[in-house]
N, C-alpha and C positions, 0 to 999 in steps of 0.2 A: 595485555596479559595481565589479567587480575593476580592478586597475591596469592589467592587458593590454587592457582593455574600452575605458578612460578614453584610450588614448591611439588609440582609431579613432574617436573622436569629434571631429567638424569643429562647429565653432562659425561659425552662420548669422548669426545676430544677437543683442542683448542688449539689456533694456529694463528698468526700473524697474517691480515688482511693485506690490500695493495697498497692501503694508505697509511700502515703502521698500528692499524686498531686490532683488535682482538677480536677474533672468530671463535664462536663457538657452537660445536655441532652437537646436538641433544636428541634425545630420546622423549617426544611426547606424543601422548593420546594413541598410541601404538603406530606412531609414524616418527619423522624427523624435522627439525625444525634448524636452522641456522641464524643465531642473532649475535648481535654486537651490544654489548651492554643490556637495555631494556628494549632494543629495537630489534624484532623480528624480520631478518632479510630474505629469508625464502621458508617455505613451507612444502613439506610432500604431499599434503591437500592437493590433488590435480584440479585446477580451474575449467571447468569449460573453454575458458577464453584462449587457453594454451593450446588445444587442437584448434580453434575455431582463428588462431593467428596463421596455424600452417594453411588452413581450408581457405581463408580469404586471400592469403599470398599464392597461393598454386593456382587458383579460378583462371586468373588470366591467361594461365601459360598451358591449360588443358590440351591443347594441339602437340607439346613440348614432350619429346621423347629423352631430351638431353637436359635437366633442369642443374644449375648451378646454385649455390646456394651459400651466402654470408649470414651466419647466424651470431648475432653479439650477444652472449650472456648465454652460458649453459644451465644456470639454476641447477636444478636435480633431475634435468636430462628428459622433461617430459615434453619440452617442444622438440627436441631433437629426435625424441622416439617416433613423435606423431610424424616427423619428415621423413623419417627413414622407411615408413610402411608404403611409401609410396615408389614403385621401380623406375618411375619418371625422373627422379630423384639421383643424379648420378653420381652427385660430389656435396659435400657439405662440411666449409672451412668455419668451424667452430672459435671464436675468440673470447676468451675469458683472463681477462685479468689476474683472477687469485689461483693460485697454486693449489691452495689446498682445496679449493672447489673440485678443481680437475682431480685430485687424488681422492677425495671423498666419491666421486662418481666413479671411479673405478673398484672401489671396495661398498662403502655402507650402501651408497643409492643403488648399486645393481638390483640389488633385492626386490626397487621399486617398478621393473620393467620385466618384459617375459625374454626379452636380450638384452644383453649390455649395451648400449648404443655407442659407447667408444670403440669397442669391438668391431664395429661394423668396417669395412677397410674403403667405405665411402668416405669417412669419417678422419677430417684432418684437423687437429687442435695446434692453436697458435696461442703461449699463455703472455700476454700484453693487453695493453690497452686499446679500444677500438679507434681513437685517435690516431694512435703509432700505427697501428696496420693498415689505417686506412692510406697515410702517409708512405708506406713502405710499398702498399702495392702501386700507387701512382708512380712512383718512381722507379719501380719494379725492382726492389731490393730484396724478395721474396725469393729466393730462387727455387723454392717447392711449388711456387701456386703460379699456374701458365694456365689460360683460361682462354677457350675459344673467344673469338669478340674481343679480348679485353677488358674483362668485365663479365660480373653475376646476371644472371636471369633473376635472382631473386634476392632481398637482404632483409631479413629479419629481426627486429631491434627488440630484444627482451632484456633490457637491462634496467629501466627502471619504472616506477609507475607512471609514467610520462613525464613530459617537464617540469610541470610543476609538485611532482614529489619524487626527488631525484633519492636514489641510493647512494651515490657518490655525486659531489657537490663539483668535481670537473666534468662530469656528463654534461654539464648543461650549455657545454661548447656543442654540442653534438648536436642541439636544435636551434642554433643560432644559424644565419645566413651561410655563413662560410661551412658551419658542419653540415648543413642540406647539403652544399655544394658538393663537398668532400665525400656526402654516400651517393648523388647523384652521379659524379663523376665515376664510380665504382661499378654504377649499374651500366650494362648493354642499355641500348635505346631501345626502349620498351618495355625495360625490365622493371620489375615491381619491389616497393619497398614497403614494408608493414611493419607496425608497432604499435604495441598496446599500452594504454591508460586506467589507473583507476577513477580517473574523473573526468569530465569535459574538456577537450582542450580547444576552445576556440583560436585563440591565438596560433596554434600551431596549424591549422586547418588553414588561416589566412597565410602563412609562409608556404606551406606546401604548395599554395593555389598560383603561387608568383612563379615556382622554379616548376612544378609537376603539371600532370595530366589526371585526367580520371581520378580526380581525388575523393574516395568514400569514406564515412562513417558508420561503422556496424557496433548496433548495442547490445552485448552479452547480458546474460543476465549471471551473479555471481551464483553459483549453488553448491558452495562449500559453507561448513556449518560455521556459524558465526562469523560471516561475511555478507550481510544484507547489502544490496544494491546493485549498480550495474557496473563494467567494465566496457572499455571503448576501444576498437582497435580500427584504426588508420591505415588505410591505402593509399597509395599515389603510384604513378606510373614515369618514368622517364621520359621525354617525349622522343619519338621517333626522329632522327635526321636523316633527310631527302639521301644525302650522298651515302649514308652508313645505316639502313636500315635492320632491323632483326631478323637476323637471316642464320 
């Protein structure tokens, strides 16, 4: 963001982020941004990749009418809103570490959507870090989360701009062998893991190949103002187990 652009920003609210940082909700260019210092963390300008993240994730499950989704990262609700357009999605557990982001989605960001996504009865919000949620899910200490098959049919990661461009340093653990194993064990056999990145992640592809099957890389043009280039969406499926097939 240039100096001239900074002068056109109106700060609406400030809050403390999950790592003690100061978050600013700002009005800018007719929309919203969330920033910390000089770094823009979120923008209300919807990227094509946000809808494609959902499309790519649901295509392998096109014959399912009972799709359960774990969405990591609420953002401004664009991915969640796209998920809820499908009547085949029966439950979405949203894991968002920042209580301020959750609150702003209930107030300011409702104007970005035809229907407030957090008001949908299929949505359940968990204000905690993803690693904490995955551990709690594994040890069954989430009393309100009971899923058929003991796992999700889809996990969508909308936390970072890829392992090479983290929004939180703590998220690095999610892309390690242990992190990918935690995600794998939260999926039902045959379930789908999807994430997006702002750059090509060749190392991630190799890590996914070691643990998952049907690895796909989808390149999506960036179609918002002042952001030329490409986004990358990565999809992988948990290997089906002979004794516990997806059913």
